[in-house]
N, C-alpha and C positions, 0 to 999 in steps of 0.2 A: 702337145699343147691343145687343150679343148677350145671349142669355139668361144665359150664363155670367157675363158682366160684371155683369148686373143682380143675379144671385144673390150675387156677391161684394160688391156694394154693400149689399145687404140685410144680409148677415152683418156687415159693418163697422158698420152702424147698430145691430145687435143688441148687438155688443160694447160700443159706446159707451153705449148706454142701460142695459145690464145692469150697468155699473159704477156706476150711480147708486143707492146704498143709503143708508139712514139712518146706518149704521155708518161710511160713508165721507164723511159731512159734508153731504149734501143734506137738505132738509126732508122731512117726511112727505108733504106735498102733491106735491113734486117726485118723490118715489119712486113715488107712486101713478100719476102721469102716465106715468112711465117704464115702469112695469109694464104699463099698458094698451097703450102703443105697442110694447113688445117683443112682446106677444101678437099684435098685428096683423101685425107683421113675421114672426113665426114661422109664422103661417098662410100668408102669402104665400110664404115660403121653402119650407115643407114641401109645399105642394100645387102648386107650380109646377115642381118638379124632374121630370126624366124619370128612368127607372130607370138609364140609363147615367150620368147626372150624379150620382145618388145613390151608385152604386158607386164613384165617384171621390172622394167626400167623406172627409175625414179624421176619425177619432174622436180625442177628447182626454180627458184625465183631470184633474180638478180636485178639490181638497180644501178643506174648511171646518172650522176648529177652533171648537168650541163649549165653553165652560167655564162653571162656576157653576151655580146652581139652574136656569137656563133649559134646561139639558141634559135634564132629566127630560121636558119637553114636546117639545123639538125632536127628540129621538131617536125619539119616536113619530111625529111628523109627517113625518120623513125618509122613511119607507116610502111614504107617500102621494105625496110629491114625486117619488120614483122612478117610481111608477106613472103619474103625470100626465105627466112629461117623457119617458117611454119610454126611460129610461137604465138602466144597471146601477149599483148602489150598494152600498157596504159600509162597515163601521166599521173603522178602523185604530186599534186601542187603544180607549180609552174616549171620547176627545174629538174624534177626527178623523173626519169624514164625507167619503167619497170618492164622486165621481160619474164615470161613464164612458159615453161615447156620442158621437153627432154633436154638433159644436161648439155650434150654437144651442140644442139641448136641454140640454146640460150647463150652459151659461151661464144658462139660465132656471132650472135647478135650484139653481145657486149663488145666484142672485138671491133665490129664494124662501126659501132657508135663512136668509140675512141678514135678510130681511123678517120672517119669523115669529119669529126670535130677538128682534128689536127689539119686536115686538108683544107677546110674552109678558112681557117686562120691564115694558112700559108697563101692561099689564092687571093684572099682579101688584101694582104700586104702587097702582093704583086699588082693588083688592080689599083690600089691607092697611089702607087708609084708610076702609073701608066699615063700616057698622053690623053687617052680617052677619059680618064677620071678628071684631069685638069681642064679639058675642053667643055665638060658638061656645065650647063647653066642651072641645073637643079641644085638644091641644097645638099650638103654632104650626107645628111641622113637619108634623103631620097635616093641619092646615087647608090649608097651602100645597101639600102633595103632592097632596091630593085636588083642589084647584083646578087645578093643572097638568094632571092627568089629564083632567079635564073639558074644559079648553081644548084640549088636544091632540086628543082624540077628535072634538070638534066641527069643528075646522079640518080634520082628516084626512077626515071625512065630506064636507065641502064640496069639498075637492080631488078626492076620488074621484068626486063627481058631475060635476065639471068634466072629469075624465079620460074619462068616458063621452061627454061632448059632443065632445071632441076625436076620440075613436075613431070616433064616428058621422060626423063631418065628413070624416075621412080616407077612410072606407069609401065615402062617398057622392060622393066627387070624381068628376067625369065621366070615364068610360072607363078611367082609370088608378088610381083610388083604392085598391082592394083589392090590386092588384099592387104598388103603391108601398109599402103597409104591409108586405107580405111581404118585399119587397126590402130595406126598411130594417131589419127585424128580422134578416134574414140578414147584412146588412153589419155591424151592431153585434155580433152573435153571433160572427162570424168574427174581427173585430178583438179582441174580448174574449178569445177562445180563444188568440190570439197572446200575450197577456200572461202566460199560464201560471198564472193565479190560480184557485184553487178556493175557492168560497164555501161557507160552512156556515151554515145557518139556526139560530137559537137562539130559544127562547121565554123570556119573562119573565112573572112574576106581578105584577100590579098590584092592590094592595088599597086600596079607597076607604074611609077611616076616617070621613070627614065628608061625608055625602051633600049637605048644604046647600052646602058649599064646592065640591063637584063640580058642582052645578047652576049655581053662580055662574061656574065656569070654562067650562061649556058656553055660557052666555049671553055671556061675554066672547069666546069663539071664534066665536059667531054674528055679533057686531057688528064684528069686525076688518075694517077697510076695505081688503081686498085687491081691487084691480081685477081684472077677468077677464083672466088672463094669456094664455090661449090659447083658440082656438075661438070667438072673438067678434069681430065687426066693431066699428067705432066706434059709440059711443052705446048699447051693449047693456047697460050697467049693471054691477051687482056680481055677485060669485060667488053661486051659489044659497045661500039661508039655510036 
């Protein structure tokens, strides 16, 4: 089997595993196993390509629509997912999150968006049933907004820690690590330029009205069972807490 055929086989497995999300009907345990396996395959894929093979890779664009209260948290986490997966990303309107880059990276980003959307829904239900929620003197909206901000910032911090692990692994790859990172960035940049899209950054102000709810959100973000999606071999455990 040639290396090209092997890479195609790995990409096929990534596509199949990335399709396993809670939103699409599999259990949380199945989703966690899929996340870990996708990460292992991504590492094999990313570090086994040559520069020539990388330049031949096709960039793709995928979008995920997030609606409802979960959007407050997921839109914050979206930026950390972009950094982790080394993709380009932007909002199309208020609800559509778009990812662009090499196919395995985009699929991983799409997968993580579905996963954190499900996680924030679950953790918010737990918070609503807690004594801390009932004790708060703030309005329901203030409590929930502060909780979502805490959740999103903690998950984002964990994903950023993981991004550092991935970058270190890529840079340390024998003989070709740094060159491959540069070649990948160039490939994605050139492909994105061909789209003719100009991105504009925007800042938003987040006000935490309920510090206790914010801390509850951070704790919820700390315990989310996201298996290490990239930068770890089998048996390496969970994301940094």
